[in-house]
C-alpha positions as CSV (number, residue, x, y, z in Angstrom):
1,K,10.4,20.3,-8.9
2,S,9.6,16.9,-10.6
3,I,11.8,15.2,-8.1
4,L,10.2,17.1,-5.1
5,N,6.8,16.3,-6.4
6,S,7.6,12.7,-6.7
7,V,8.9,12.5,-3.1
8,I,6.0,14.4,-1.8
9,I,3.5,12.0,-3.5
10,A,5.4,8.9,-2.6
11,V,5.9,9.9,1.3
12,S,2.3,11.1,1.7
13,V,0.6,8.0,-0.1
14,S,3.0,5.6,1.8
15,V,2.4,7.2,5.3
16,I,-1.5,7.5,4.9
17,S,-1.8,4.1,3.2
18,V,0.0,2.4,6.1
19,V,-1.9,4.2,8.7
20,V,-5.3,3.5,7.2
21,G,-4.5,0.1,6.2
22,C,-3.4,-0.8,9.7
23,G,-6.8,0.2,10.8
24,F,-8.5,-1.9,8.2
25,A,-6.2,-4.8,9.0
26,F,-7.0,-4.7,12.6
27,L,-10.8,-4.7,12.0
28,F,-10.4,-7.6,9.6
29,S,-8.1,-9.6,11.9
30,K,-9.2,-8.9,15.3
31,T,-12.8,-8.1,15.3
32,N,-16.0,-9.8,14.3
33,L,-17.0,-7.5,11.6
34,P,-20.3,-8.3,9.7
35,F,-19.9,-9.3,6.1
36,K,-16.1,-9.3,6.5
37,N,-15.5,-11.2,3.4
38,L,-17.5,-9.0,1.3
39,L,-15.9,-5.8,2.6
40,M,-12.4,-7.4,2.0
41,L,-13.4,-8.0,-1.6
42,L,-14.7,-4.5,-2.1
43,L,-11.4,-3.0,-0.5
44,L,-9.3,-5.2,-2.9
45,L,-11.1,-3.9,-6.0
46,P,-9.0,-0.8,-6.5
47,L,-5.8,-2.7,-6.5
48,L,-7.1,-5.0,-9.3
49,L,-7.9,-2.1,-11.6
50,P,-5.3,-0.4,-13.6
51,P,-4.4,2.9,-12.1
52,Y,-5.4,4.6,-15.3
53,I,-8.9,3.3,-15.1
54,S,-9.1,4.4,-11.5
55,T,-7.9,7.9,-12.4
56,V,-10.5,8.2,-15.3
57,A,-13.3,7.1,-12.9
58,W,-12.4,9.5,-10.1
59,T,-11.9,12.4,-12.6
60,D,-15.5,11.8,-14.0
61,V,-17.0,11.7,-10.5
62,W,-15.3,14.9,-9.6
63,L,-16.3,16.7,-12.8
64,F,-19.9,15.3,-12.2
65,I,-20.0,16.8,-8.7
66,G,-18.5,20.0,-9.7
67,I,-14.9,19.8,-8.2
68,P,-12.9,22.5,-9.9
69,E,-10.3,21.4,-12.3
70,T,-7.6,23.2,-10.3
71,F,-7.9,20.4,-7.7
72,I,-8.2,17.6,-10.1
73,N,-5.0,18.6,-11.8
74,S,-3.0,18.8,-8.6
75,L,-0.8,17.0,-6.2
76,P,-3.6,16.3,-3.6
77,A,-5.7,14.6,-6.4
78,V,-2.8,12.2,-7.3
79,I,-2.1,11.5,-3.7
80,F,-5.9,10.7,-3.0
81,I,-6.1,8.4,-6.1
82,L,-2.9,6.6,-5.2
83,I,-4.1,6.2,-1.6
84,T,-7.3,4.6,-2.6
85,I,-5.2,2.1,-4.9
86,Y,-2.6,1.3,-2.2
87,I,-4.6,1.0,1.0
88,P,-5.6,-2.6,0.2
89,L,-2.0,-3.5,-0.4
90,A,-1.1,-2.2,3.2
91,T,-4.1,-4.0,4.6
92,F,-3.4,-7.3,3.4
93,I,0.3,-7.2,4.2
94,I,-0.4,-6.0,7.9
95,S,-3.4,-8.2,8.2
96,G,-1.1,-11.4,7.6
97,S,1.2,-10.2,10.3
98,L,-1.6,-9.5,12.7
99,Q,-3.1,-13.0,12.0
100,N,0.3,-14.6,13.2
101,I,-0.2,-13.1,16.6
102,T,-2.1,-15.7,18.8
103,A,-4.9,-14.7,21.1
104,S,-2.8,-16.1,24.0
105,I,-0.2,-13.4,23.7
106,E,-2.8,-10.7,23.8
107,E,-4.7,-12.4,26.9
108,A,-1.4,-12.6,28.8
109,G,-0.8,-9.1,28.2
110,E,-4.4,-8.0,29.1
111,M,-3.7,-9.8,32.5
112,L,-1.4,-7.2,33.4
113,T,-2.6,-4.0,31.7
114,D,-5.1,-2.5,29.4
115,Y,-5.4,-3.4,25.6
116,K,-4.2,0.1,24.6
117,T,-0.9,-0.7,26.3
118,V,-0.9,-4.3,24.9
119,F,-1.3,-2.9,21.4
120,M,1.6,-0.3,21.9
121,R,4.0,-2.5,23.7
122,I,3.3,-5.9,22.2
123,I,1.3,-5.9,19.0
124,L,3.0,-2.8,17.4
125,P,6.5,-4.1,17.6
126,L,5.5,-7.5,16.3
127,I,3.8,-6.0,13.2
128,R,6.7,-3.4,12.8
129,P,8.3,-5.3,9.9
130,A,5.0,-5.5,8.1
131,L,4.5,-1.8,8.5
132,F,8.1,-1.1,7.3
133,S,7.7,-3.4,4.4
134,S,4.3,-1.9,3.4
135,F,5.8,1.7,3.5
136,I,8.7,0.8,1.3
137,L,6.7,-1.2,-1.2
138,I,4.1,1.6,-1.6
139,F,6.8,4.3,-1.6
140,I,8.6,2.6,-4.6
141,L,5.2,2.0,-6.5
142,S,4.3,5.6,-5.8
143,V,7.4,7.2,-6.8
144,S,7.6,5.2,-10.0
145,E,3.9,5.7,-10.9
146,F,3.3,7.2,-14.4
147,A,-0.3,6.7,-15.3
148,V,-2.0,8.7,-12.5
149,P,0.2,12.0,-12.6
150,S,0.5,11.8,-16.5
151,Y,-3.3,11.9,-16.9
152,L,-3.8,14.7,-14.4
153,S,-1.0,16.7,-16.0
154,V,1.2,16.8,-12.7
155,N,4.8,17.1,-13.3
156,V,6.6,14.2,-11.6
157,F,9.9,12.4,-12.3
158,T,8.4,9.6,-14.3
159,T,6.7,12.1,-16.6
160,E,9.9,13.9,-17.0
161,I,11.7,10.8,-18.2
162,F,8.8,10.2,-20.8
163,I,9.0,13.6,-22.0
164,Q,12.7,13.5,-22.5
165,F,12.3,10.2,-24.4
166,T,9.3,11.0,-26.6
167,A,9.3,14.8,-26.9
168,F,12.9,15.8,-27.0
169,Y,14.5,12.5,-28.1
170,N,17.1,13.1,-25.5
171,Y,17.9,9.5,-24.7
172,S,21.0,10.4,-22.5
173,S,19.1,12.7,-20.4
174,A,16.1,10.2,-20.0
175,I,18.6,7.4,-18.9
176,A,20.2,9.7,-16.4
177,H,16.8,10.5,-15.0
178,A,15.9,6.8,-14.9
179,L,19.2,6.0,-13.0
180,V,18.4,8.7,-10.4
181,L,14.9,7.2,-10.0
182,T,16.6,3.7,-9.5
183,A,19.0,5.0,-6.9
184,I,16.2,6.5,-4.9
185,C,14.4,3.1,-4.9
186,L,17.6,1.2,-4.0
187,L,18.0,3.8,-1.0
188,F,14.8,2.3,0.3
189,V,15.1,-1.3,-0.5
190,I,18.6,-1.9,0.9
191,P,17.8,-0.6,4.4
192,E,14.6,-2.7,4.3
193,K,16.5,-5.8,3.6
194,Y,19.1,-5.0,6.3
195,Y,16.2,-4.2,8.9
196,L,14.3,-7.5,8.1
197,S,17.4,-9.6,8.2
198,Q,18.3,-8.1,11.7
199,G,14.6,-8.6,12.9
């Protein structure tokens, strides 16, 4: 169950963060958004705060507005908090890739078709390595996150490792759990390295 919870959290956070981050990256890179620098700074703040502080803050807000504790101590709450933390990471990685696409490429495409097709056929393939890298990085950070699920009493793989170490003093079991977690991360890192080297 702890492995399943960890994978559900990591996949959900990675997918949503990359999708939303791609939207923010497009706004920051390809539009004349008012107060762009201020908005980018505000977006960056959750990434600069320790996850534990963000979790305490969100928990206090939810309790203040009357959100039931059954939601607060649940997988969706962990997923939501991690998404708010990692959206900036995806945004800035994808934004850097979008800024490398010159306006002349987009203009040449728009001479033949509409911008939606240009985005799907030209821009999206060019930023695919950034999307892939963002997904892998956020997945690894999410699956190995301890502070957020621990504070919200959600059983994940990292909390299981901690319990084996501190509660049961079962060091061999804890190490075995840690090796499984390492293997999961490597299963994503190795294909990423191969994919980027091919690109």
